C-alpha positions in Angstrom: -122.3 -149.8 31.4 -121.7 -148.2 34.9 -119.0 -145.5 35.2 -117.6 -147.7 38.0 -116.6 -150.3 35.4 -114.4 -147.8 33.7 -112.3 -147.3 36.9 -108.7 -148.6 36.9 -107.7 -150.2 40.2 -104.2 -149.0 41.2 -104.0 -150.8 44.5 -106.2 -151.7 47.5 -108.1 -148.6 48.3 -107.0 -146.6 45.2 -108.8 -146.4 41.9 -108.3 -144.0 39.0 -111.1 -142.5 36.9 -109.4 -141.8 33.5 -110.1 -138.6 31.6 -113.6 -138.8 30.1 -116.1 -136.3 28.7 -114.8 -132.8 29.6 -112.2 -133.8 32.2 -108.9 -132.0 31.9 -107.1 -134.5 34.3 -107.8 -137.9 35.7 -109.2 -138.3 39.2 -107.7 -140.4 42.0 -110.4 -142.2 44.0 -109.5 -143.6 47.4 -112.2 -146.2 47.9 -112.3 -149.8 49.1 -114.2 -152.3 47.0 -116.9 -152.3 49.6 -117.3 -148.5 49.7 -117.3 -148.4 45.9 -119.6 -151.3 45.1 -121.4 -152.0 48.4 -122.1 -155.4 49.8 -125.8 -155.7 48.9 -127.2 -154.5 52.2 -129.0 -151.2 52.8 -126.2 -150.3 55.3 -123.6 -150.5 52.6 -125.1 -149.4 49.2 -121.8 -148.4 47.5 -121.0 -145.1 45.9 -123.9 -143.1 44.5 -124.0 -143.0 40.7 -124.8 -139.3 40.9 -121.2 -138.5 42.1 -119.9 -139.3 38.7 -121.0 -136.1 37.0 -119.7 -134.1 40.0 -116.3 -135.7 39.7 -116.2 -134.9 36.0 -117.2 -131.3 36.9 -114.3 -131.1 39.5 -111.8 -132.2 36.9 -113.2 -129.9 34.2 -112.5 -126.4 35.7 -109.9 -124.2 34.0 -106.6 -124.4 35.8 -107.2 -127.8 37.4 -104.0 -129.8 37.8 -105.1 -132.7 40.2 -108.3 -134.1 41.6 -108.6 -136.6 44.5 -111.7 -138.2 46.1 -111.8 -139.4 49.7 -113.5 -142.5 51.0 -116.4 -140.7 52.7 -117.3 -139.1 49.3 -121.0 -138.4 48.6 -123.1 -136.0 46.4 -122.6 -132.3 47.3 -123.0 -129.1 45.4 -120.9 -128.7 42.2 -118.2 -131.2 43.3 -118.7 -134.2 45.7 -118.3 -133.7 49.4 -115.0 -135.4 49.9 -113.1 -133.8 47.0 -109.7 -132.2 46.7 -109.0 -130.0 43.7 -105.6 -128.5 43.0 -105.5 -125.6 40.6 -103.0 -123.2 39.1 -104.1 -119.5 39.3 -107.8 -120.3 39.6 -110.2 -120.1 42.6 -113.2 -122.4 42.9 -115.8 -121.1 45.3 -117.9 -124.3 44.8 -114.9 -126.4 46.1 -114.8 -124.3 49.3 -118.5 -124.4 49.7 -120.9 -122.4 51.8 -119.4 -123.0 55.2 -116.0 -121.6 54.5 -113.4 -122.8 57.0 -115.7 -125.3 58.7 -113.6 -127.7 60.8 -112.7 -129.3 64.0 -111.2 -128.8 67.4 -110.0 -131.6 69.7 -109.7 -130.9 73.4 -107.6 -133.1 75.6 -108.2 -133.6 79.4 -106.6 -135.1 82.4 -109.9 -137.0 83.1 -110.5 -140.8 82.9 -113.7 -142.6 82.0 -114.5 -143.2 85.7 -114.4 -139.4 86.3 -117.3 -138.9 83.9 -119.3 -142.1 84.7 -122.1 -140.3 86.6 -124.8 -139.4 84.1 -126.0 -136.5 86.3 -122.6 -134.8 86.1 -122.5 -135.3 82.4 -125.9 -133.7 82.2 -124.6 -130.8 84.4 -121.7 -130.4 81.9 -124.1 -130.2 79.0 -126.0 -127.5 80.8 -122.9 -125.5 81.7 -121.7 -125.6 78.1 -125.0 -124.4 76.7 -125.0 -121.5 79.2 -121.6 -120.5 78.0 -122.1 -120.8 74.2 -125.1 -120.3 71.9 -126.1 -123.3 69.7 -128.3 -123.6 66.6 -129.0 -121.8 63.4 -128.9 -118.0 63.8 -127.7 -118.2 67.4 -125.6 -115.4 68.8 -123.2 -115.1 71.6 -124.7 -115.2 75.1 -123.7 -113.4 78.3 -121.1 -115.8 79.6 -119.2 -116.0 76.3 -116.2 -113.8 76.0 -117.1 -110.3 74.6 -115.1 -108.9 71.7 -115.1 -105.2 70.9 -115.3 -103.8 67.3 -111.5 -103.4 67.0 -110.8 -107.0 68.1 -113.5 -108.3 65.7 -111.7 -106.6 62.8 -108.4 -108.1 64.0 -110.0 -111.5 64.1 -111.1 -111.2 60.5 -107.5 -110.3 59.5 -105.5 -112.4 61.9 -107.7 -115.2 63.1 -106.1 -117.1 66.1 -103.3 -114.6 66.2 -105.7 -111.9 67.1 -106.7 -114.0 70.2 -103.0 -114.5 71.1 -103.1 -118.2 70.1 -100.0 -119.9 68.7 -99.5 -122.3 65.8 -98.8 -125.4 68.0 -102.5 -126.0 68.4 -103.8 -124.7 65.0 -103.5 -125.9 61.4 -102.6 -122.3 60.7 -102.9 -119.1 62.9 -104.6 -117.3 60.0 -104.6 -116.9 56.2 -103.3 -113.5 55.1 -105.8 -111.0 54.0 -104.1 -108.9 51.4 -106.6 -106.1 51.1 -108.2 -105.2 54.4 -110.2 -102.4 52.6 -112.4 -104.9 50.7 -116.1 -104.4 51.3 -117.8 -107.1 53.4 -121.2 -108.0 52.1 -123.8 -106.5 54.3 -125.5 -109.7 55.4 -122.1 -111.2 56.2 -121.1 -108.1 58.2 -124.3 -108.4 60.3 -123.4 -112.0 61.3 -120.1 -111.2 63.0 -121.9 -111.4 66.3 -122.1 -115.1 65.9 -118.4 -115.4 66.7 -118.2 -117.9 69.6 -121.4 -119.8 68.8 -122.1 -123.3 67.6 -124.2 -123.8 64.4 -126.9 -126.3 63.7 -127.1 -129.3 61.3 -124.1 -131.6 61.8 -122.2 -129.2 64.1 -121.6 -130.4 67.6 -119.7 -130.4 70.9 -119.1 -134.0 72.1 -117.5 -135.6 75.1 -115.6 -138.8 74.1 -113.6 -141.6 75.6 -110.6 -143.3 73.8 -109.4 -146.9 73.8 -107.3 -146.2 77.0 -110.2 -144.7 78.9 -109.0 -141.1 78.5 -111.6 -138.3 78.1 -111.5 -136.0 75.1 -113.9 -133.4 73.7 -114.4 -132.8 70.0 -116.0 -129.7 68.4 -117.3 -129.2 64.9 -118.3 -125.8 63.6 -117.3 -123.2 61.0 -117.7 -119.6 59.9 -121.4 -119.5 60.7 -123.6 -116.9 58.9 -120.5 -114.7 58.2 -118.9 -117.2 55.9 -122.2 -118.5 54.4 -123.2 -115.0 53.2 -119.8 -114.4 51.7 -120.1 -117.6 49.8 -123.6 -116.8 48.7 -122.5 -113.3 47.5 -119.8 -114.8 45.3 -122.0 -117.5 43.9 -124.4 -114.8 42.7 -121.6 -112.4 41.5 -119.5 -115.2 40.0 -122.5 -116.4 37.9 -123.2 -112.9 36.7 -119.5 -112.4 35.8 -119.4 -115.6 33.7 -122.7 -114.9 32.1 -124.3 -118.0 33.7 -127.9 -118.4 34.8 -128.7 -117.8 38.4 -128.1 -120.7 40.7 -125.2 -121.9 38.6 -122.7 -122.1 41.5 -121.7 -125.6 40.3 -119.8 -124.0 37.4 -118.2 -120.9 38.9 -114.5 -120.4 38.7 -112.5 -117.2 39.2 -109.2 -116.0 37.9 -107.2 -115.4 41.0 -105.6 -112.3 39.5 -108.9 -110.7 38.5 -110.6 -108.1 40.6 -113.5 -110.5 41.5 -111.0 -113.3 42.2 -108.9 -111.0 44.5 -112.1 -109.9 46.3 -113.2 -113.5 46.8 -109.8 -114.6 48.1 -109.7 -111.8 50.7 -113.2 -112.4 51.9 -112.7 -116.2 51.8 -109.7 -115.7 54.0 -111.6 -113.4 56.4 -114.2 -116.2 56.8 -111.5 -118.8 57.4 -110.0 -116.6 60.1 -113.4 -116.1 61.6 -113.9 -119.9 61.7 -110.7 -120.7 63.5 -111.3 -117.9 66.1 -114.8 -119.2 66.5 -113.6 -122.7 67.3 -111.0 -121.6 69.7 -113.4 -119.4 71.6 -115.9 -122.3 71.9 -113.1 -124.6 72.9 -112.0 -122.4 75.7 -115.6 -122.1 77.0 -116.0 -125.9 76.9 -112.7 -126.4 78.7 -113.9 -124.0 81.5 -117.2 -125.9 81.8 -115.4 -129.3 82.0 -113.0 -128.1 84.7 -115.9 -126.5 86.7 -118.0 -129.7 86.7 -115.4 -132.5 86.8 -112.2 -130.8 88.0 -108.9 -131.8 86.4 -107.5 -129.9 83.4 -108.6 -129.4 79.8 -106.8 -127.7 76.9 -106.9 -127.4 73.1 -105.0 -130.3 71.5 -105.5 -129.3 67.8 -107.6 -127.3 65.4 -108.1 -128.1 61.7 -110.3 -127.1 58.8 -112.0 -129.3 56.1 -113.8 -126.8 53.9 -111.1 -124.4 52.7 -108.8 -123.2 49.9 -105.1 -122.8 50.8 -101.9 -122.0 49.0 -99.6 -125.0 49.0 -96.4 -125.4 47.0 -97.4 -122.6 44.6 -100.9 -124.0 43.8 -104.4 -123.4 45.3 -105.6 -126.6 47.0 -109.4 -126.6 47.6 -110.6 -129.2 50.1 -114.4 -129.7 50.1 -115.2 -132.0 53.0 -111.6 -133.1 53.1 -108.9 -132.7 55.8 -105.3 -131.7 55.2 -102.9 -134.5 56.0 -99.2 -133.5 56.3 -97.0 -136.4 57.4 -93.8 -136.0 59.5 -91.1 -134.3 57.6 -93.4 -132.2 55.4 -91.8 -128.8 54.8 -94.9 -126.9 56.0 -94.4 -128.5 59.5 -90.8 -127.5 59.9 -90.2 -125.8 63.2 -93.5 -126.9 64.7 -94.2 -129.4 67.5 -95.6 -131.7 64.8 -92.5 -131.7 62.6 -91.5 -135.3 63.2 -94.9 -136.9 63.7 -97.2 -135.0 61.3 -100.1 -133.0 62.7 -103.2 -134.6 64.1 -106.1 -135.3 61.7 -109.5 -135.0 63.4 -112.3 -137.2 61.9 -115.8 -137.0 63.2 -118.0 -140.1 62.5 -121.5 -139.8 64.1 -122.9 -139.2 67.5 -123.7 -142.9 67.8 -120.6 -144.5 66.4 -117.8 -142.1 67.4 -114.8 -140.4 65.8 -111.0 -140.8 65.4 -107.7 -139.1 65.5 -105.3 -140.0 62.7 -101.7 -139.1 61.6 -100.7 -139.0 58.0 -98.3 -141.4 56.3 -95.9 -140.4 53.4 -98.4 -142.0 51.0 -100.7 -139.0 51.6 -98.9 -137.3 48.7 -101.1 -139.5 46.4 -104.2 -137.8 47.7 -102.8 -134.2 47.5 -102.0 -134.6 51.2 -105.6 -135.0 52.2 -107.9 -137.6 53.7 -111.7 -137.7 54.5 -113.4 -135.3 56.9 -115.8 -137.8 58.4 -117.6 -141.0 57.5 -119.9 -139.6 54.8 -123.6 -139.4 54.7 -125.6 -142.5 53.6 -129.1 -141.0 54.0 -130.2 -137.5 53.2 -131.9 -135.6 56.0 -135.3 -136.0 54.4 -134.8 -139.8 53.9 -133.7 -140.2 57.5 -136.8 -138.6 58.8 -138.9 -140.8 56.5 -137.2 -144.1 57.2 -136.0 -144.0 60.8 -138.1 -144.5 63.9 -137.8 -141.9 66.7 -138.5 -144.3 69.6 -136.0 -146.9 68.3 -133.3 -144.3 67.7 -133.8 -142.8 71.2 -133.6 -146.3 72.8 -130.3 -147.1 71.0 -128.8 -143.8 72.4 -130.1 -144.6 75.8 -128.7 -148.1 75.8 -125.3 -146.7 74.7 -125.3 -144.3 77.6 -125.0 -141.2 75.3 -126.6 -138.1 76.7 -127.9 -135.3 74.4 -128.9 -131.7 75.0 -132.0 -132.2 72.9 -135.2 -133.8 74.1 -135.1 -136.5 71.4 -132.4 -137.7 69.1 -132.1 -135.7 65.8 -133.0 -138.5 63.3 -131.1 -136.8 60.5 -127.9 -136.9 62.6 -128.3 -140.4 64.0 -125.9 -143.3 63.3 -127.7 -144.9 60.4 -127.5 -141.6 58.4 -123.7 -142.2 58.0 -121.5 -144.8 56.4 -119.6 -147.1 58.6 -116.6 -145.1 60.0 -114.5 -148.2 60.4 -114.9 -149.0 56.7 -113.8 -145.5 55.9 -110.8 -145.6 58.3 -109.8 -149.0 57.0 -109.6 -147.7 53.5 -107.4 -144.7 54.5 -105.0 -147.1 56.1 -105.3 -149.6 53.3 -104.3 -146.9 50.8 -101.3 -145.8 52.9 -102.7 -142.3 53.4 -102.8 -142.2 57.2 -102.9 -144.4 60.4 -105.5 -144.4 63.1 -104.0 -143.3 66.4 -107.2 -143.1 68.6 -110.7 -144.3 68.2 -113.1 -142.2 70.2 -116.6 -143.2 71.6 -119.2 -140.6 72.5 -120.7 -140.3 76.0 -122.4 -136.9 75.7 -123.2 -134.8 72.7 -124.5 -131.2 72.3 -126.2 -130.5 69.0 -127.5 -127.2 67.5 -131.2 -127.1 68.3 -132.5 -126.1 64.8 
């Protein structure tokens, strides 16, 4: 009997997995019938059976008080990608993941679709951006990117956006406090600080988009780069040793927040989160400059938000692994901000073929620990995409859609068929009463990390 048949349907878009096996709490799953069961086609296969054990794992950690699963959920490391875990006094490195603080920036512009209609000028914009920022795995800042001295770099690790003079009106948070600035930064992480202001590889991108009213936006996706990755790796090794686990047991690691190791992780996790927000803002400013130079008009940062992070909320730790915070209007955390009455923007990337979206939370987001999905969710692994998809056919689809890339050919493992249908995912979010779609964004030019 499939685990899916044990689910209890609460309402449209909302199921509950009752406590089973080692689970300490039940799990709330925000899935439509289609996303859960599929429709019998390869494009809609339903939820992977392998996520069951990872959901059980998420609900088994000491200190866990709530677990929620988002509609873009798929198999990850330790817990599914698309998981929110609320804990009391316990930190879960596996629920923050390797790319600590990974997230999004949305740039708004004064441009209209007709202003960017010329493919040659869009190509010029791509070239201008890639001259200003470095892209790809291991890339470092290039000459045109803003230089930061040693003192400023240290301030970035401690104060994130605040160190750059940025305010909270455009950021989910200026910074997460670092309680002990004397904590040792692992050597390999320390060596990667030079990647501040660079775009990573994989699914990270800078993308020009057009909304339903013909307005031009730009969306960025990147995180804490090698700095955060090496901090995470350090604690997966140290945490496993502390708990007496075998190596490569990061799926099972938990840390008492008051222990020496827990306090060390929390401080370094927060440094990585601060690095990530500063990284996104630096890239955003460079992209705004390039846009204004090529097309004229104005461009500015609209909002910045994370989706791989642990934050303190209402006295608990809330870990979002591939999930986006969703505070509706009236939430206490938004008091005194420009988003107090509307709720803050929620930035949801889909794929470079099918586009993205901007959402705003509804009061019902409380059911999902004030969280929604962080994308559309992978349907094909990278290896499967390279086996199953045809390069010529994929390139032709992108050409017919008028989407320009910085790469010679379309990365098969990031093309549209690799991801679930974003509209199905967004429909589920609205169906469950978690958030509403404000803008649907279609890509016209995309810059990917050249791995």
